[in-house]
C-alpha positions as CSV (number, residue, x, y, z in Angstrom):
1,M,4.6,-20.0,36.9
2,M,7.6,-18.1,38.2
3,V,8.0,-14.4,37.5
4,R,10.7,-12.0,38.6
5,E,9.3,-9.5,41.1
6,S,10.5,-6.6,38.9
7,E,8.4,-8.0,36.0
8,L,5.2,-8.6,37.9
9,A,3.5,-5.4,36.7
10,D,4.2,-6.3,33.1
11,V,3.1,-9.9,33.4
12,I,0.3,-10.1,36.0
13,R,-2.8,-8.0,35.9
14,K,-5.4,-7.6,38.7
15,P,-8.7,-9.5,38.3
16,I,-11.5,-7.4,36.9
17,E,-14.2,-5.8,39.1
18,K,-17.9,-6.4,38.9
19,S,-18.5,-3.2,36.8
20,E,-15.9,-4.3,34.3
21,A,-17.4,-7.9,34.2
22,Q,-20.7,-6.4,33.3
23,K,-19.0,-4.4,30.5
24,V,-17.4,-7.7,29.2
25,L,-20.8,-9.4,29.1
26,A,-22.3,-6.5,27.2
27,H,-19.3,-6.6,24.8
28,I,-20.1,-10.3,24.1
29,G,-23.6,-9.3,23.1
30,E,-22.7,-6.2,21.1
31,W,-19.5,-7.4,19.3
32,I,-20.2,-7.9,15.6
33,G,-16.7,-8.5,14.3
34,S,-15.9,-11.1,11.7
35,T,-13.5,-14.0,11.5
36,S,-11.7,-15.6,8.6
37,E,-13.4,-18.5,6.8
38,E,-9.9,-20.2,6.6
39,W,-9.5,-22.2,9.8
40,K,-5.7,-21.7,9.9
41,T,-5.8,-17.9,9.6
42,R,-8.7,-17.8,12.1
43,S,-6.9,-20.0,14.5
44,K,-3.8,-17.7,14.5
45,V,-5.8,-14.6,15.2
46,Q,-7.9,-16.2,17.9
47,Q,-4.7,-17.7,19.5
48,R,-3.1,-14.2,19.7
49,K,-6.2,-13.0,21.5
50,L,-6.2,-15.9,23.9
51,D,-2.6,-15.4,24.7
52,D,-3.2,-11.7,25.4
53,G,-5.6,-12.7,28.1
54,N,-7.5,-9.4,27.9
55,P,-11.2,-10.2,28.9
56,F,-12.6,-8.2,26.0
57,S,-10.4,-10.2,23.6
58,L,-11.5,-13.4,25.2
59,A,-15.1,-12.3,24.9
60,E,-14.6,-11.8,21.1
61,V,-13.0,-15.2,20.7
62,Y,-15.8,-16.8,22.7
63,K,-18.6,-15.1,20.8
64,A,-17.1,-15.8,17.3
65,L,-16.7,-19.4,18.1
66,V,-20.1,-19.9,19.8
67,L,-21.7,-18.5,16.7
68,R,-19.6,-20.9,14.6
69,K,-20.7,-23.8,16.8
70,E,-24.3,-22.8,16.4
71,A,-23.8,-22.8,12.6
72,G,-22.1,-26.2,12.8
73,T,-18.8,-24.9,11.3
74,L,-16.3,-25.4,14.1
75,S,-12.9,-26.9,13.2
76,G,-10.9,-29.0,15.7
77,A,-8.8,-25.9,16.5
78,D,-11.9,-23.9,17.0
79,R,-13.3,-26.4,19.5
80,N,-10.1,-26.2,21.6
81,Q,-10.1,-22.4,21.5
82,L,-13.7,-22.2,22.4
83,S,-13.1,-24.3,25.4
84,K,-10.1,-22.3,26.5
85,S,-11.9,-18.9,26.0
86,E,-15.0,-20.2,27.9
87,Q,-12.9,-21.5,30.7
88,C,-10.7,-18.4,31.2
89,L,-13.5,-15.9,30.7
90,S,-16.1,-17.8,32.8
91,E,-13.7,-18.1,35.8
92,E,-12.9,-14.4,35.8
93,L,-16.5,-13.3,35.3
94,A,-17.7,-15.7,38.0
95,A,-15.3,-14.3,40.5
96,A,-16.1,-10.7,39.6
97,L,-19.8,-11.2,39.6
98,N,-19.7,-13.5,42.6
99,K,-21.8,-16.1,40.8
100,P,-21.4,-19.9,40.3
101,L,-19.5,-20.9,37.2
102,V,-22.4,-22.7,35.6
103,K,-24.6,-19.6,36.0
104,T,-21.9,-17.4,34.5
105,C,-21.6,-19.8,31.5
106,V,-25.3,-19.4,30.9
107,L,-25.0,-15.6,31.1
108,M,-22.2,-15.7,28.5
109,E,-24.0,-18.0,26.1
110,N,-27.2,-15.9,26.4
111,A,-25.2,-12.8,25.6
112,A,-23.5,-14.4,22.6
113,L,-26.7,-15.8,21.1
114,N,-29.1,-12.9,21.7
């Protein structure tokens, strides 16, 4: 991806620190938001959060879709968005926590389901 140097501050953010990563994991566990039952509406809202790239927004997408997966109500779009949220979030958390990716995914899933 190419970005003009003058636009870097608006486009690129620094990776989160360990303390922020712990807050994101806590947010996964504590977030109790709801999502639309209509897959198309839900998909648009989730996609906006994914495009934003904010770790807390990614955490909300991840939790909402993990819960849908557990309930057996994931659509095709949901599966793609779950995969994307898990990949983006786990990579950033793993780097911040200095943990292997697999271990980070387990931490995320435990936070979402407990």
